C-alpha positions in Angstrom: 69.5 126.2 64.3 70.2 122.9 66.0 71.8 122.5 69.4 74.9 121.1 67.8 75.2 124.1 65.5 74.8 126.5 68.4 77.4 124.6 70.4 79.8 124.8 67.5 79.3 128.5 67.0 79.9 129.2 70.7 82.9 126.9 70.7 81.4 125.0 73.6 83.5 121.8 73.0 86.7 123.8 73.0 85.7 125.7 76.1 84.9 122.4 77.8 88.3 121.0 77.0 89.9 124.3 78.1 88.1 124.0 81.4 89.4 120.5 81.9 92.9 121.6 81.1 92.7 124.5 83.6 91.3 122.2 86.3 94.1 119.7 85.8 96.6 122.5 85.6 95.4 123.8 89.0 95.6 120.4 90.7 99.1 119.8 89.3 100.2 123.3 90.5 99.0 122.5 94.0 100.8 119.2 93.9 104.2 120.3 92.6 104.3 124.0 93.7 104.5 127.3 91.9 108.2 126.9 91.1 107.5 123.9 88.8 104.0 124.9 87.6 102.4 128.2 88.6 98.7 128.3 89.0 96.6 129.6 86.0 95.3 132.6 88.0 98.8 133.7 89.0 99.8 133.6 85.3 96.8 135.8 84.5 97.7 138.3 87.3 101.3 138.3 86.0 100.1 139.2 82.5 97.9 142.0 83.9 101.0 143.3 85.8 103.2 143.5 82.7 100.4 145.2 80.8 99.9 147.7 83.7 103.6 148.6 83.9 104.0 148.7 80.1 106.8 146.1 80.2 104.9 144.0 77.6 105.1 146.6 74.9 108.8 147.2 74.9 109.8 143.5 74.8 107.0 142.6 72.3 108.0 145.5 70.0 111.7 144.5 70.1 110.9 140.9 69.1 108.4 142.0 66.4 111.0 144.5 65.0 113.6 141.7 64.6 110.9 139.4 63.1 109.9 142.2 60.6 113.4 142.5 59.4 114.3 138.8 59.2 111.0 137.6 58.0 110.5 140.5 55.6 113.8 139.8 54.0 112.8 136.1 53.6 109.6 137.1 51.8 111.5 139.4 49.5 114.1 136.8 48.6 111.3 134.2 48.2 109.5 136.4 45.6 112.8 136.7 43.6 113.2 132.9 43.9 109.6 132.4 42.7 110.2 134.6 39.7 113.3 132.7 38.8 111.5 129.4 39.2 108.7 130.6 36.9 111.1 131.8 34.2 113.3 128.7 34.0 112.7 125.0 34.7 116.4 124.6 35.4 116.3 127.3 38.0 113.3 125.7 39.6 115.2 122.4 39.9 118.3 124.1 41.5 116.1 126.1 43.9 114.2 122.9 44.9 117.5 121.2 45.8 118.8 124.2 47.8 115.5 124.6 49.7 115.6 120.9 50.6 119.1 121.5 52.1 117.9 124.5 54.0 114.9 122.8 55.3 117.0 120.0 56.7 119.3 122.4 58.6 118.6 122.7 62.3 117.7 125.9 64.0 120.6 125.4 66.4 123.1 125.3 63.5 122.0 128.8 62.3 122.0 130.1 65.9 125.6 129.0 66.3 126.6 130.4 62.9 124.9 133.7 63.6 126.7 134.1 66.9 130.1 133.4 65.1 129.3 135.9 62.3 127.4 138.6 64.2 128.3 138.1 67.8 126.0 139.2 70.6 123.9 141.6 68.6 120.4 142.1 67.1 121.6 140.6 63.8 122.0 137.1 65.3 118.2 136.6 65.8 117.4 138.4 62.6 119.8 136.2 60.6 118.5 133.1 62.3 114.9 134.1 61.6 115.7 134.8 57.9 117.5 131.4 57.3 114.7 129.3 59.0 111.7 131.0 57.4 113.2 131.5 53.9 112.8 127.8 52.8 109.2 127.7 54.2 108.0 130.7 52.2 110.1 130.0 49.2 109.0 126.3 49.0 105.3 127.3 49.0 105.9 129.9 46.4 107.9 127.5 44.1 105.1 125.0 44.5 102.6 127.6 43.5 104.6 128.5 40.4 104.8 124.8 39.4 101.0 124.6 39.8 100.2 127.4 37.3 98.1 125.9 34.6 100.2 126.0 31.4 97.0 125.8 29.3 96.0 129.2 30.6 99.3 130.6 29.5 98.9 129.1 26.1 95.4 130.6 25.9 97.0 133.9 26.9 99.4 133.5 24.0 96.5 132.8 21.7 94.7 135.9 22.8 98.0 137.8 22.4 98.2 138.9 26.0 101.5 140.6 26.8 103.9 138.9 29.3 102.9 141.5 31.9 99.2 140.8 31.4 99.7 137.1 31.6 101.7 137.5 34.8 99.1 139.7 36.5 96.0 137.9 35.3 97.2 134.2 35.4 100.4 133.7 37.4 99.6 136.0 40.4 96.1 134.6 41.1 97.5 131.1 40.9 100.5 131.6 43.2 99.1 134.1 45.7 97.3 131.5 47.8 100.5 129.6 48.2 102.4 132.8 49.2 99.7 133.6 51.8 99.8 130.1 53.2 103.6 130.1 53.3 103.6 133.6 55.0 101.1 132.4 57.6 103.2 129.3 58.5 106.4 131.3 58.3 105.3 134.0 60.7 104.5 131.5 63.4 107.8 129.9 62.8 109.6 133.2 62.8 108.1 134.1 66.2 109.3 130.9 67.7 112.7 131.0 66.2 113.3 134.6 67.0 112.4 134.0 70.6 114.8 131.1 70.9 117.6 133.2 69.2 117.0 136.1 71.6 118.2 134.0 74.5 121.7 134.6 73.2 123.2 138.1 73.4 120.3 140.6 73.3 119.0 142.6 76.2 115.4 143.0 75.0 112.6 140.9 73.5 110.4 138.0 74.6 113.1 135.4 74.5 115.5 137.6 76.6 112.9 138.2 79.3 111.8 134.6 79.4 115.4 133.5 79.9 116.0 136.2 82.5 112.9 135.0 84.4 114.2 131.5 84.4 117.6 132.6 85.8 115.9 134.5 88.7 113.6 131.5 89.4 110.5 133.5 88.4 108.7 130.5 86.7 105.4 132.4 86.7 106.8 135.0 84.4 108.1 132.4 82.0 104.5 131.2 81.6 103.3 134.8 81.3 105.7 135.6 78.4 104.7 132.3 76.8 101.1 133.5 77.0 102.2 136.8 75.3 103.6 134.7 72.4 100.4 132.8 72.0 98.3 136.0 72.1 100.5 137.6 69.4 100.1 134.6 67.1 96.3 134.5 67.7 95.9 138.2 67.1 98.0 138.1 63.9 95.8 135.2 62.6 92.6 137.0 63.4 93.5 140.5 62.4 95.8 139.9 59.4 95.7 136.4 58.0 92.0 135.5 58.3 90.7 138.7 56.6 93.4 138.2 54.0 92.2 134.7 53.3 88.6 135.9 53.0 89.5 138.8 50.7 91.7 136.4 48.6 88.8 134.0 48.2 86.5 136.7 47.0 89.1 138.1 44.7 89.8 134.8 43.0 
């Protein structure tokens, strides 16, 4: 194994860049003070503190529960949209137009509407998460439906495969990678959107505690909870999406 291959496997270039970022971060922290930019080590100790006290689990679980409801509903609706798009070219065109409108709608618009409709409740971040992630997942799924090789379907007709057999053996393998890709992007977006929406009207969750930390001038804890968000996303990628991608590649 060459030196370049060993360095790549150990992520040495990434670690070198990370070291430079941490060094610059430390210098800027000393220059501007902890209120503006807390030192990296203080963020690490703050993270250890919320783990020790158990505070991290309650707020992280509250955010993930809201994401599970809003994002889960978005996936379910996307599957129905994908089926409709597969069954009818007309439906596919209508869905594409609607998704284009939803994609162009700002997060702030949905937050304001959710506050008007649901008030200061858990349903506001859930609804916002649903409306923002739905077009992402559905657009990928509709694209996957459009990419199904019609010649394979004609071959299925020639071999007298039933509609169910064609769906499970041709349509599902063709569209599943698009669904997984949309779900992966959508989950990251759901985490960010839900945290923003949690600033308004809830008393738990990562967004709530970040905003509370800002109000009491605890800048270090804002960075700590931002680190929690990053770790959740990285853990989800490594534990869920990466193994799913590998299994999907073998299955296809």
